[in-house]
N, CA, C and O atoms as a DFTB+ gen file, in Angstrom:
700 C
 N C O
     1  1      42.969     -78.391      11.336
     2  2      41.491     -78.222      11.747
     3  2      40.978     -77.924      13.157
     4  3      40.624     -79.048      13.512
     5  1      40.715     -77.085      14.200
     6  2      40.529     -77.680      15.958
     7  2      39.019     -77.486      15.009
     8  3      38.734     -77.107      13.873
     9  1      38.023     -78.168      16.647
    10  2      36.800     -78.779      16.557
    11  2      36.154     -77.615      17.069
    12  3      36.852     -76.932      17.819
    13  1      34.903     -77.192      16.830
    14  2      34.233     -76.007      17.315
    15  2      33.375     -75.412      19.095
    16  3      32.233     -75.617      19.505
    17  1      34.214     -74.871      19.558
    18  2      33.972     -75.211      20.794
    19  2      32.608     -75.793      21.451
    20  3      31.606     -75.591      20.766
    21  1      32.451     -76.358      22.451
    22  2      30.865     -76.989      23.068
    23  2      30.473     -76.095      23.571
    24  3      31.084     -75.675      24.554
    25  1      29.284     -75.423      23.110
    26  2      28.515     -74.282      23.856
    27  2      28.268     -74.705      25.089
    28  3      27.954     -75.824      25.495
    29  1      28.525     -73.214      25.919
    30  2      28.559     -73.191      27.740
    31  2      26.651     -73.338      27.806
    32  3      25.864     -72.718      27.091
    33  1      26.381     -74.142      28.669
    34  2      25.065     -74.222      28.508
    35  2      24.565     -73.052      30.229
    36  3      25.326     -72.977      31.195
    37  1      23.209     -72.331      30.157
    38  2      23.115     -71.647      31.432
    39  2      22.882     -72.378      32.384
    40  3      22.425     -73.460      32.016
    41  1      23.007     -72.261      33.598
    42  2      22.842     -72.314      34.960
    43  2      23.556     -74.095      34.974
    44  3      24.175     -74.630      34.054
    45  1      23.174     -74.735      36.437
    46  2      23.777     -75.463      36.754
    47  2      23.731     -76.389      35.759
    48  3      22.981     -76.232      34.796
    49  1      24.574     -77.511      35.897
    50  2      24.829     -79.072      35.310
    51  2      23.968     -79.724      35.545
    52  3      23.652     -79.597      36.727
    53  1      22.893     -80.951      34.602
    54  2      22.225     -81.879      35.617
    55  2      22.475     -83.134      35.037
    56  3      22.853     -83.127      33.865
    57  1      22.321     -84.394      35.712
    58  2      22.046     -85.855      35.638
    59  2      23.273     -86.092      35.130
    60  3      24.242     -86.188      35.883
    61  1      23.426     -86.265      33.263
    62  2      24.719     -87.121      32.563
    63  2      25.525     -86.098      32.168
    64  3      26.655     -86.431      31.813
    65  1      25.154     -84.551      32.123
    66  2      26.114     -83.425      32.444
    67  2      27.416     -83.411      33.463
    68  3      28.561     -83.103      33.133
    69  1      27.081     -83.719      34.463
    70  2      27.862     -84.644      35.674
    71  2      28.543     -85.119      35.536
    72  3      28.351     -86.334      35.563
    73  1      30.271     -84.509      35.202
    74  2      31.098     -85.655      34.811
    75  2      32.720     -85.764      35.888
    76  3      33.905     -85.613      35.592
    77  1      31.912     -86.143      37.374
    78  2      33.081     -86.409      38.142
    79  2      32.805     -87.921      38.660
    80  3      31.791     -88.611      38.559
    81  1      34.131     -88.208      39.282
    82  2      33.439     -89.263      40.180
    83  2      31.897     -89.780      40.761
    84  3      30.861     -90.372      40.457
    85  1      32.656     -89.022      41.895
    86  2      31.981     -88.845      43.020
    87  2      31.123     -87.671      44.213
    88  3      31.542     -87.097      45.218
    89  1      30.453     -87.674      43.873
    90  2      29.313     -86.231      44.311
    91  2      28.796     -86.268      46.257
    92  3      28.412     -87.229      46.924
    93  1      29.031     -84.655      46.710
    94  2      28.258     -84.986      47.763
    95  2      27.170     -84.484      47.422
    96  3      26.921     -83.470      46.769
    97  1      26.079     -85.766      48.221
    98  2      24.928     -86.059      47.513
    99  2      23.819     -85.481      48.388
   100  3      23.995     -85.696      49.587
   101  1      22.508     -84.669      48.010
   102  2      21.221     -84.092      49.250
   103  2      20.292     -84.366      48.301
   104  3      20.063     -83.871      47.197
   105  1      19.681     -85.452      49.077
   106  2      18.179     -86.157      48.925
   107  2      17.341     -85.212      48.365
   108  3      17.545     -83.998      48.349
   109  1      16.153     -85.952      47.789
   110  2      14.726     -85.466      47.453
   111  2      14.002     -84.444      49.147
   112  3      13.094     -83.612      49.148
   113  1      14.652     -84.836      50.102
   114  2      14.045     -84.897      51.613
   115  2      15.204     -83.586      51.728
   116  3      14.538     -82.701      52.266
   117  1      16.386     -83.114      51.525
   118  2      16.983     -82.448      52.157
   119  2      18.205     -83.035      52.991
   120  3      19.076     -82.430      53.617
   121  1      17.988     -84.488      52.794
   122  2      19.020     -84.856      54.275
   123  2      20.342     -85.234      53.485
   124  3      20.075     -85.593      52.338
   125  1      21.389     -85.248      53.716
   126  2      23.545     -85.253      53.521
   127  2      23.337     -86.900      53.531
   128  3      23.144     -87.601      54.524
   129  1      23.428     -87.308      52.176
   130  2      24.070     -88.450      51.831
   131  2      25.065     -88.748      52.044
   132  3      25.323     -89.877      52.463
   133  1      25.917     -87.883      51.836
   134  2      27.504     -88.004      52.382
   135  2      28.283     -88.045      51.135
   136  3      27.762     -87.391      50.231
   137  1      29.107     -88.481      50.911
   138  2      30.146     -88.835      49.454
   139  2      29.869     -90.060      48.905
   140  3      30.345     -91.144      49.241
   141  1      28.735     -89.728      47.674
   142  2      28.324     -91.114      47.131
   143  2      28.893     -90.804      45.439
   144  3      29.234     -89.675      45.089
   145  1      28.916     -91.901      44.584
   146  2      29.711     -92.345      43.284
   147  2      28.712     -92.086      42.544
   148  3      27.599     -92.477      42.895
   149  1      28.872     -91.429      41.458
   150  2      28.165     -90.078      40.764
   151  2      26.833     -91.107      39.813
   152  3      25.715     -90.716      39.475
   153  1      27.543     -92.653      39.550
   154  2      26.529     -93.629      39.174
   155  2      25.357     -93.869      40.003
   156  3      24.222     -93.762      39.538
   157  1      25.608     -94.220      41.323
   158  2      25.111     -94.365      42.549
   159  2      23.472     -93.544      42.279
   160  3      22.361     -93.895      41.880
   161  1      24.237     -92.057      42.849
   162  2      23.451     -91.184      43.136
   163  2      22.324     -90.833      41.654
   164  3      21.139     -90.513      41.734
   165  1      22.950     -90.974      40.668
   166  2      22.317     -90.647      39.302
   167  2      21.196     -91.822      39.109
   168  3      20.145     -91.578      38.516
   169  1      21.520     -93.254      39.708
   170  2      20.653     -94.186      40.061
   171  2      19.537     -94.173      41.187
   172  3      18.618     -94.983      41.306
   173  1      19.800     -93.145      41.936
   174  2      18.571     -92.780      43.091
   175  2      18.157     -91.636      42.656
   176  3      17.092     -91.428      43.238
   177  1      18.535     -90.263      41.549
   178  2      17.300     -89.184      41.540
   179  2      16.610     -90.162      40.021
   180  3      15.786     -89.511      39.379
   181  1      16.873     -91.431      39.543
   182  2      15.957     -91.908      38.454
   183  2      14.945     -92.611      39.277
   184  3      13.833     -92.709      38.757
   185  1      15.084     -93.046      40.290
   186  2      14.367     -94.346      40.938
   187  2      13.367     -92.963      41.551
   188  3      12.194     -93.326      41.476
   189  1      13.445     -91.728      42.039
   190  2      12.810     -91.025      42.520
   191  2      11.824     -90.487      41.244
   192  3      10.653     -90.609      41.602
   193  1      11.944     -89.802      39.548
   194  2      11.252     -89.612      39.192
   195  2      11.910     -88.096      38.927
   196  3      11.287     -87.276      38.252
   197  1      13.376     -87.746      39.581
   198  2      13.855     -86.268      39.601
   199  2      14.957     -86.527      39.176
   200  3      15.344     -87.630      38.791
   201  1      15.546     -85.550      39.209
   202  2      17.266     -84.780      38.312
   203  2      17.782     -84.695      39.336
   204  3      17.210     -84.554      40.417
   205  1      19.544     -84.810      39.039
   206  2      20.627     -84.763      40.190
   207  2      21.388     -83.647      39.269
   208  3      21.774     -83.638      38.100
   209  1      21.422     -82.667      40.395
   210  2      21.738     -80.856      39.666
   211  2      22.138     -80.572      40.880
   212  3      21.695     -80.667      42.024
   213  1      23.421     -80.070      40.166
   214  2      24.990     -79.429      40.958
   215  2      24.886     -78.521      41.321
   216  3      25.349     -77.631      40.607
   217  1      24.330     -78.163      42.441
   218  2      24.579     -77.213      43.402
   219  2      25.592     -76.286      43.159
   220  3      25.590     -75.217      42.547
   221  1      26.792     -77.137      43.985
   222  2      28.048     -76.383      44.103
   223  2      28.658     -76.775      43.275
   224  3      28.962     -77.931      43.568
   225  1      29.262     -76.361      41.865
   226  2      29.976     -76.920      41.390
   227  2      31.512     -77.015      41.920
   228  3      32.138     -78.075      41.924
   229  1      32.130     -75.552      42.445
   230  2      33.290     -75.822      42.693
   231  2      34.034     -76.194      43.982
   232  3      35.202     -75.914      44.252
   233  1      32.965     -77.020      44.893
   234  2      33.524     -77.554      45.685
   235  2      34.081     -78.861      45.998
   236  3      34.405     -79.132      44.841
   237  1      34.447     -79.888      46.669
   238  2      35.747     -80.635      46.314
   239  2      35.051     -81.904      47.413
   240  3      35.375     -81.991      48.597
   241  1      34.086     -82.790      46.752
   242  2      33.287     -82.957      45.730
   243  2      32.089     -82.087      45.599
   244  3      31.379     -81.637      46.498
   245  1      31.987     -81.915      44.149
   246  2      30.894     -81.026      44.236
   247  2      29.857     -81.621      44.640
   248  3      29.754     -82.837      44.480
   249  1      28.626     -80.699      45.399
   250  2      27.187     -81.175      46.068
   251  2      26.411     -81.110      44.876
   252  3      26.571     -80.183      44.082
   253  1      25.853     -81.723      44.749
   254  2      24.281     -81.960      43.424
   255  2      23.334     -82.521      45.171
   256  3      23.415     -82.932      46.329
   257  1      22.591     -82.121      44.143
   258  2      21.131     -82.400      45.144
   259  2      19.909     -83.111      43.883
   260  3      19.885     -82.942      42.664
   261  1      19.365     -83.598      44.414
   262  2      18.618     -84.422      44.079
   263  2      16.812     -83.677      43.396
   264  3      16.113     -84.691      43.388
   265  1      16.176     -82.835      43.041
   266  2      15.264     -82.071      43.224
   267  2      14.481     -82.318      41.334
   268  3      14.889     -83.182      40.557
   269  1      13.387     -81.349      41.027
   270  2      12.790     -80.986      40.361
   271  2      13.113     -80.233      39.268
   272  3      12.471     -79.189      39.379
   273  1      13.827     -80.209      38.182
   274  2      15.102     -79.179      37.408
   275  2      13.904     -77.921      37.053
   276  3      14.057     -76.711      37.224
   277  1      12.687     -78.635      36.510
   278  2      12.227     -77.606      36.115
   279  2      11.937     -76.736      36.717
   280  3      12.241     -75.598      36.361
   281  1      11.122     -77.036      38.042
   282  2      10.622     -76.433      38.759
   283  2      11.670     -75.904      40.054
   284  3      11.121     -75.242      40.935
   285  1      13.076     -76.164      40.183
   286  2      14.208     -75.411      40.641
   287  2      14.225     -73.921      39.047
   288  3      14.665     -72.783      39.210
   289  1      13.848     -74.259      38.204
   290  2      14.251     -73.109      37.284
   291  2      13.605     -72.108      37.272
   292  3      14.073     -71.007      36.979
   293  1      12.078     -72.389      37.684
   294  2      11.326     -71.679      37.636
   295  2      10.902     -71.318      39.328
   296  3       9.700     -71.231      39.580
   297  1      11.729     -71.152      40.253
   298  2      11.759     -70.718      41.141
   299  2      13.092     -69.945      40.844
   300  3      12.710     -68.845      41.242
   301  1      14.101     -69.776      40.520
   302  2      15.050     -69.052      40.476
   303  2      14.598     -68.447      39.543
   304  3      14.124     -67.392      39.965
   305  1      14.476     -68.548      38.405
   306  2      13.772     -66.754      37.471
   307  2      12.422     -65.852      38.253
   308  3      12.050     -64.705      38.004
   309  1      12.199     -66.252      38.667
   310  2      11.275     -65.904      39.921
   311  2      11.520     -64.674      40.645
   312  3      11.016     -63.561      40.796
   313  1      12.953     -65.662      41.196
   314  2      13.331     -64.672      42.393
   315  2      13.897     -63.779      41.527
   316  3      13.329     -62.690      41.432
   317  1      15.045     -64.007      40.760
   318  2      15.419     -62.719      40.026
   319  2      14.659     -61.932      39.319
   320  3      15.346     -60.935      39.096
   321  1      13.846     -61.833      38.939
   322  2      12.273     -61.684      38.606
   323  2      12.038     -60.081      40.100
   324  3      12.091     -58.854      40.184
   325  1      11.907     -60.708      40.531
   326  2      11.579     -60.164      42.289
   327  2      12.954     -58.653      42.796
   328  3      12.759     -57.487      43.137
   329  1      14.169     -59.414      42.615
   330  2      14.873     -58.954      42.384
   331  2      14.896     -57.659      41.860
   332  3      14.867     -56.584      42.460
   333  1      14.950     -57.893      40.693
   334  2      14.816     -56.954      39.859
   335  2      13.648     -56.371      39.722
   336  3      14.006     -55.257      39.341
   337  1      12.376     -56.339      39.771
   338  2      11.296     -55.347      40.575
   339  2      11.733     -54.266      41.509
   340  3      11.473     -53.064      41.530
   341  1      12.596     -55.154      42.407
   342  2      12.716     -54.527      43.643
   343  2      13.728     -53.477      43.493
   344  3      14.002     -52.539      44.241
   345  1      13.969     -53.651      42.947
   346  2      15.589     -52.746      42.572
   347  2      15.412     -51.251      42.565
   348  3      14.311     -51.000      42.076
   349  1      16.140     -50.019      42.957
   350  2      15.727     -49.305      42.607
   351  2      16.702     -48.725      41.974
   352  3      17.785     -49.131      42.395
   353  1      16.839     -47.551      40.718
   354  2      17.476     -47.092      40.284
   355  2      17.465     -45.708      40.545
   356  3      16.503     -44.979      40.301
   357  1      18.571     -45.332      41.059
   358  2      19.035     -44.204      41.482
   359  2      19.372     -43.451      39.909
   360  3      19.840     -43.952      38.887
   361  1      18.965     -42.191      40.177
   362  2      18.540     -41.169      39.036
   363  2      19.175     -39.968      39.447
   364  3      19.052     -39.696      40.642
   365  1      19.957     -39.030      38.595
   366  2      20.081     -37.583      38.795
   367  2      19.458     -36.399      38.838
   368  3      19.756     -35.468      38.090
   369  1      18.785     -36.364      39.490
   370  2      17.940     -34.980      39.041
   371  2      18.650     -33.340      39.501
   372  3      19.133     -32.881      40.537
   373  1      18.448     -32.922      38.401
   374  2      19.054     -31.250      38.543
   375  2      18.846     -29.956      38.381
   376  3      18.394     -29.570      37.302
   377  1      19.054     -29.286      39.133
   378  2      17.957     -28.112      39.556
   379  2      19.158     -26.974      39.442
   380  3      20.188     -26.787      40.090
   381  1      18.513     -26.267      38.256
   382  2      19.582     -24.694      37.837
   383  2      19.255     -23.433      38.427
   384  3      18.184     -22.826      38.405
   385  1      20.409     -23.116      38.989
   386  2      20.293     -21.857      39.708
   387  2      20.702     -20.662      39.196
   388  3      20.986     -20.790      38.005
   389  1      20.935     -18.906      39.846
   390  2      21.599     -18.544      39.420
   391  2      21.939     -17.255      40.552
   392  3      21.279     -16.871      41.518
   393  1      23.187     -16.797      40.026
   394  2      23.563     -16.413      41.360
   395  2      22.558     -15.011      41.741
   396  3      22.938     -14.460      42.774
   397  1      21.417     -14.390      41.117
   398  2      21.009     -13.391      41.840
   399  2      19.582     -14.391      42.048
   400  3      18.623     -13.685      41.735
   401  1      19.198     -15.520      42.386
   402  2      18.113     -15.716      42.241
   403  2      17.026     -15.297      43.258
   404  3      17.531     -14.813      44.271
   405  1      15.984     -15.335      43.269
   406  2      14.905     -14.435      44.300
   407  2      14.885     -15.432      45.230
   408  3      15.271     -16.563      44.936
   409  1      14.483     -15.154      46.315
   410  2      14.256     -15.804      47.558
   411  2      12.784     -16.630      47.178
   412  3      12.557     -17.675      47.786
   413  1      11.791     -16.128      46.149
   414  2      10.507     -17.132      46.028
   415  2      11.215     -17.934      45.479
   416  3      11.281     -19.066      45.957
   417  1      11.979     -17.588      44.277
   418  2      12.035     -18.823      43.357
   419  2      12.789     -19.570      43.859
   420  3      12.537     -20.717      43.491
   421  1      14.166     -19.481      44.986
   422  2      14.949     -20.150      45.805
   423  2      14.573     -20.877      46.273
   424  3      15.073     -22.002      46.261
   425  1      13.090     -20.437      47.151
   426  2      12.282     -21.118      47.780
   427  2      11.581     -23.044      46.815
   428  3      11.599     -24.246      47.082
   429  1      11.215     -22.363      45.981
   430  2      10.490     -23.186      45.191
   431  2      11.448     -24.487      45.028
   432  3      11.124     -25.590      45.468
   433  1      12.610     -24.245      44.376
   434  2      13.801     -24.965      43.727
   435  2      14.229     -25.785      44.975
   436  3      14.873     -26.804      44.727
   437  1      13.935     -25.459      46.472
   438  2      14.367     -25.937      47.113
   439  2      13.326     -27.167      47.606
   440  3      13.626     -28.204      48.199
   441  1      12.061     -26.723      47.180
   442  2      10.627     -27.921      47.543
   443  2      11.102     -28.619      46.740
   444  3      11.477     -29.694      47.207
   445  1      11.337     -28.420      45.203
   446  2      11.774     -29.401      44.448
   447  2      12.852     -30.163      44.358
   448  3      12.962     -31.019      43.480
   449  1      13.965     -29.880      45.459
   450  2      14.855     -30.849      46.097
   451  2      14.950     -31.616      46.522
   452  3      15.572     -32.662      46.334
   453  1      13.948     -31.012      47.636
   454  2      12.705     -31.792      49.238
   455  2      12.542     -33.336      48.458
   456  3      12.933     -34.432      48.860
   457  1      11.897     -33.023      47.341
   458  2      10.831     -33.920      46.537
   459  2      11.283     -35.374      46.124
   460  3      10.920     -36.549      46.193
   461  1      12.586     -34.342      45.520
   462  2      13.691     -35.635      45.148
   463  2      14.444     -36.299      45.977
   464  3      14.703     -37.488      45.790
   465  1      14.816     -35.730      46.828
   466  2      15.123     -36.511      47.996
   467  2      14.072     -37.956      48.561
   468  3      14.355     -39.128      48.811
   469  1      12.899     -37.242      48.591
   470  2      12.082     -38.444      49.078
   471  2      11.577     -39.430      48.268
   472  3      11.109     -40.432      48.807
   473  1      11.587     -39.324      47.006
   474  2      12.108     -40.071      46.176
   475  2      13.236     -40.932      45.801
   476  3      13.501     -41.747      44.917
   477  1      13.636     -40.562      46.545
   478  2      15.646     -41.456      46.461
   479  2      16.546     -40.642      45.084
   480  3      17.626     -41.195      44.878
   481  1      16.415     -40.104      44.663
   482  2      16.748     -39.248      43.744
   483  2      17.942     -38.269      44.261
   484  3      17.867     -37.474      45.198
   485  1      19.045     -38.517      43.433
   486  2      20.488     -37.332      43.746
   487  2      20.249     -36.039      42.733
   488  3      19.882     -35.793      41.584
   489  1      20.642     -35.473      43.775
   490  2      20.524     -33.523      43.051
   491  2      21.584     -33.388      42.833
   492  3      22.405     -33.609      43.722
   493  1      22.011     -32.945      41.478
   494  2      22.810     -32.149      40.829
   495  2      22.361     -30.346      40.469
   496  3      21.768     -29.879      39.497
   497  1      22.877     -29.730      41.581
   498  2      23.033     -28.391      41.732
   499  2      23.734     -27.483      40.646
   500  3      24.891     -27.098      40.812
   501  1      23.196     -27.245      39.837
   502  2      23.890     -26.122      38.857
   503  2      23.430     -24.657      39.122
   504  3      22.279     -24.248      39.277
   505  1      24.124     -24.248      39.131
   506  2      24.834     -22.529      39.146
   507  2      25.411     -22.276      37.893
   508  3      26.428     -22.781      37.418
   509  1      24.482     -21.251      37.298
   510  2      25.459     -20.917      35.993
   511  2      25.450     -19.413      36.104
   512  3      24.551     -18.736      36.603
   513  1      26.620     -18.971      35.548
   514  2      27.644     -17.597      35.602
   515  2      27.448     -16.637      34.077
   516  3      28.468     -16.454      33.414
   517  1      26.636     -16.279      33.770
   518  2      26.759     -15.310      32.414
   519  2      27.296     -13.566      32.481
   520  3      26.762     -12.746      33.229
   521  1      28.133     -13.331      31.796
   522  2      28.432     -12.087      31.505
   523  2      29.638     -11.975      33.254
   524  3      29.667     -12.919      34.044
   525  1      30.027     -11.358      33.360
   526  2      30.058     -10.114      34.583
   527  2      30.088     -10.747      35.713
   528  3      30.819     -10.504      36.673
   529  1      29.055     -11.813      35.580
   530  2      28.775     -12.529      37.026
   531  2      29.832     -13.303      37.327
   532  3      30.146     -13.316      38.517
   533  1      30.714     -14.203      36.296
   534  2      31.978     -14.380      36.318
   535  2      33.048     -14.074      37.925
   536  3      33.670     -14.850      38.651
   537  1      32.864     -12.750      37.949
   538  2      33.979     -11.662      38.669
   539  2      33.659     -11.917      39.736
   540  3      34.557     -11.925      40.577
   541  1      32.093     -12.271      40.228
   542  2      31.722     -12.310      41.522
   543  2      31.373     -14.348      41.924
   544  3      30.299     -14.941      42.021
   545  1      32.074     -14.601      41.989
   546  2      31.872     -15.978      42.094
   547  2      31.771     -16.690      43.614
   548  3      31.594     -17.898      43.769
   549  1      31.897     -15.836      44.573
   550  2      31.699     -15.790      45.616
   551  2      30.112     -15.440      46.535
   552  3      29.816     -15.611      47.718
   553  1      29.423     -14.952      45.493
   554  2      28.496     -15.329      45.429
   555  2      27.688     -16.692      45.646
   556  3      27.126     -17.123      46.653
   557  1      27.827     -17.246      44.313
   558  2      27.648     -18.225      44.121
   559  2      27.806     -19.062      44.899
   560  3      26.777     -19.695      45.133
   561  1      29.001     -19.483      45.637
   562  2      29.859     -19.961      46.132
   563  2      28.774     -20.288      47.697
   564  3      28.298     -21.310      48.192
   565  1      28.739     -18.376      48.167
   566  2      27.665     -18.883      49.328
   567  2      26.387     -18.859      49.040
   568  3      25.591     -18.556      49.929
   569  1      25.870     -19.220      47.542
   570  2      24.324     -19.831      47.203
   571  2      24.408     -21.245      47.600
   572  3      23.922     -21.611      48.670
   573  1      25.058     -22.144      46.716
   574  2      25.609     -23.148      47.371
   575  2      25.897     -23.576      48.930
   576  3      25.515     -24.602      49.493
   577  1      26.728     -22.430      49.502
   578  2      26.845     -23.220      50.902
   579  2      25.435     -23.157      51.579
   580  3      25.208     -24.052      52.393
   581  1      24.387     -22.162      51.342
   582  2      22.833     -21.915      51.631
   583  2      22.291     -23.195      51.385
   584  3      21.629     -23.625      52.330
   585  1      22.382     -24.013      50.293
   586  2      21.511     -24.965      49.892
   587  2      22.329     -26.261      50.490
   588  3      21.721     -27.255      50.887
   589  1      23.579     -26.173      50.514
   590  2      24.496     -27.341      51.584
   591  2      23.403     -26.901      53.045
   592  3      22.435     -27.656      53.130
   593  1      23.444     -26.278      53.667
   594  2      22.708     -25.822      55.233
   595  2      21.702     -26.880      55.275
   596  3      21.558     -27.952      55.863
   597  1      20.987     -26.088      54.330
   598  2      19.000     -26.181      54.200
   599  2      18.710     -27.478      54.208
   600  3      17.739     -27.875      54.851
   601  1      19.823     -28.682      53.209
   602  2      19.438     -29.493      52.905
   603  2      20.171     -30.755      54.045
   604  3      19.723     -31.879      53.821
   605  1      21.008     -30.697      54.970
   606  2      21.959     -31.141      55.878
   607  2      21.496     -31.993      56.359
   608  3      22.137     -32.962      56.765
   609  1      19.862     -31.824      56.472
   610  2      19.528     -32.956      57.718
   611  2      18.947     -34.108      56.268
   612  3      19.249     -35.298      56.342
   613  1      18.189     -33.628      55.132
   614  2      17.932     -34.861      54.363
   615  2      19.351     -35.573      53.004
   616  3      19.494     -36.617      52.368
   617  1      19.947     -34.542      53.117
   618  2      21.092     -35.091      52.549
   619  2      22.851     -35.231      52.862
   620  3      23.507     -35.056      53.889
   621  1      23.084     -35.475      52.003
   622  2      24.710     -35.200      52.602
   623  2      25.474     -35.111      51.330
   624  3      25.247     -35.842      50.366
   625  1      26.401     -34.175      51.361
   626  2      27.402     -34.024      49.173
   627  2      28.016     -34.629      49.170
   628  3      28.710     -34.769      50.177
   629  1      28.223     -35.472      47.981
   630  2      28.926     -36.498      47.284
   631  2      29.827     -35.224      46.778
   632  3      30.942     -35.059      47.272
   633  1      29.320     -34.328      45.782
   634  2      30.903     -33.563      45.121
   635  2      30.497     -32.004      45.873
   636  3      29.587     -31.180      45.786
   637  1      31.460     -32.134      46.455
   638  2      31.614     -30.024      46.497
   639  2      31.626     -29.113      45.620
   640  3      31.912     -29.226      44.428
   641  1      31.284     -28.097      46.257
   642  2      31.226     -27.092      44.558
   643  2      32.845     -27.025      43.826
   644  3      33.981     -26.819      44.254
   645  1      32.355     -27.262      42.756
   646  2      33.357     -26.752      42.060
   647  2      32.869     -26.095      40.842
   648  3      31.693     -26.238      40.508
   649  1      34.061     -25.059      39.838
   650  2      33.503     -24.670      38.581
   651  2      33.887     -25.463      37.661
   652  3      34.918     -26.127      37.772
   653  1      33.197     -25.502      36.738
   654  2      32.958     -26.527      35.637
   655  2      32.630     -25.455      33.941
   656  3      31.604     -25.585      33.274
   657  1      33.387     -24.816      33.711
   658  2      33.222     -24.056      32.519
   659  2      32.694     -22.415      33.187
   660  3      33.259     -21.712      34.025
   661  1      31.561     -22.215      32.526
   662  2      31.357     -20.912      33.487
   663  2      30.093     -21.353      34.524
   664  3      29.454     -20.584      35.241
   665  1      29.970     -22.395      34.431
   666  2      29.074     -22.823      35.871
   667  2      29.615     -23.760      37.172
   668  3      30.470     -24.636      37.038
   669  1      29.120     -23.500      38.149
   670  2      29.530     -24.156      39.873
   671  2      28.459     -25.534      39.992
   672  3      27.264     -25.450      40.273
   673  1      29.114     -26.643      39.740
   674  2      28.395     -27.863      40.058
   675  2      28.527     -27.826      41.514
   676  3      29.568     -27.465      42.063
   677  1      27.406     -28.224      42.183
   678  2      27.771     -29.734      43.038
   679  2      26.645     -30.928      43.480
   680  3      25.490     -30.544      43.295
   681  1      26.750     -32.153      43.971
   682  2      26.477     -33.395      43.927
   683  2      25.491     -33.493      45.010
   684  3      26.225     -34.079      45.806
   685  1      24.364     -33.358      45.650
   686  2      24.579     -34.367      46.607
   687  2      23.137     -35.221      46.816
   688  3      22.056     -34.977      46.280
   689  1      23.464     -36.291      47.758
   690  2      23.007     -38.049      47.717
   691  2      21.751     -37.801      49.156
   692  3      21.852     -37.078      50.147
   693  1      20.826     -38.568      48.802
   694  2      19.672     -38.733      50.312
   695  2      20.623     -39.315      51.135
   696  3      21.640     -39.998      51.017
   697  1      19.994     -38.847      51.952
   698  2      20.444     -39.769      53.594
   699  2      19.890     -41.235      53.353
   700  3      20.017     -42.094      54.226
């Protein structure tokens, strides 16, 4: 019968969890104390009323810093929350066209495409063929080329026009 696996702790190891003989120590003021035995490093941290935290566990010897672990964790959470907030999720917006689209309708669709690019979203242009329109795919291809030319300054083509069943698809991404 095996012993149950030891649960892995989130974040860096601290204080008595650090199981090496010696560490590279950085004290509370940020000064490098050099290679110090773990017991001495722990004693210095205890005297300062702070924690010994393993910052770089893969180094040889591991780099440990003396700091307030609660404050350290709080700042790390704050950093990750800020990074998540700044992160923009790129959406793919879809514009549907038909081969015989009128000029005014086309202009309205292109206005929406420009707005999507300003918001930082990708645009999937779908050109749907019905019935006998399938015999005139060249008209649809010319229409997508027109879209590509008009959005050339705002966007780059991520996926060239290609047929998928009864529709022609092109993906544009903002520059």
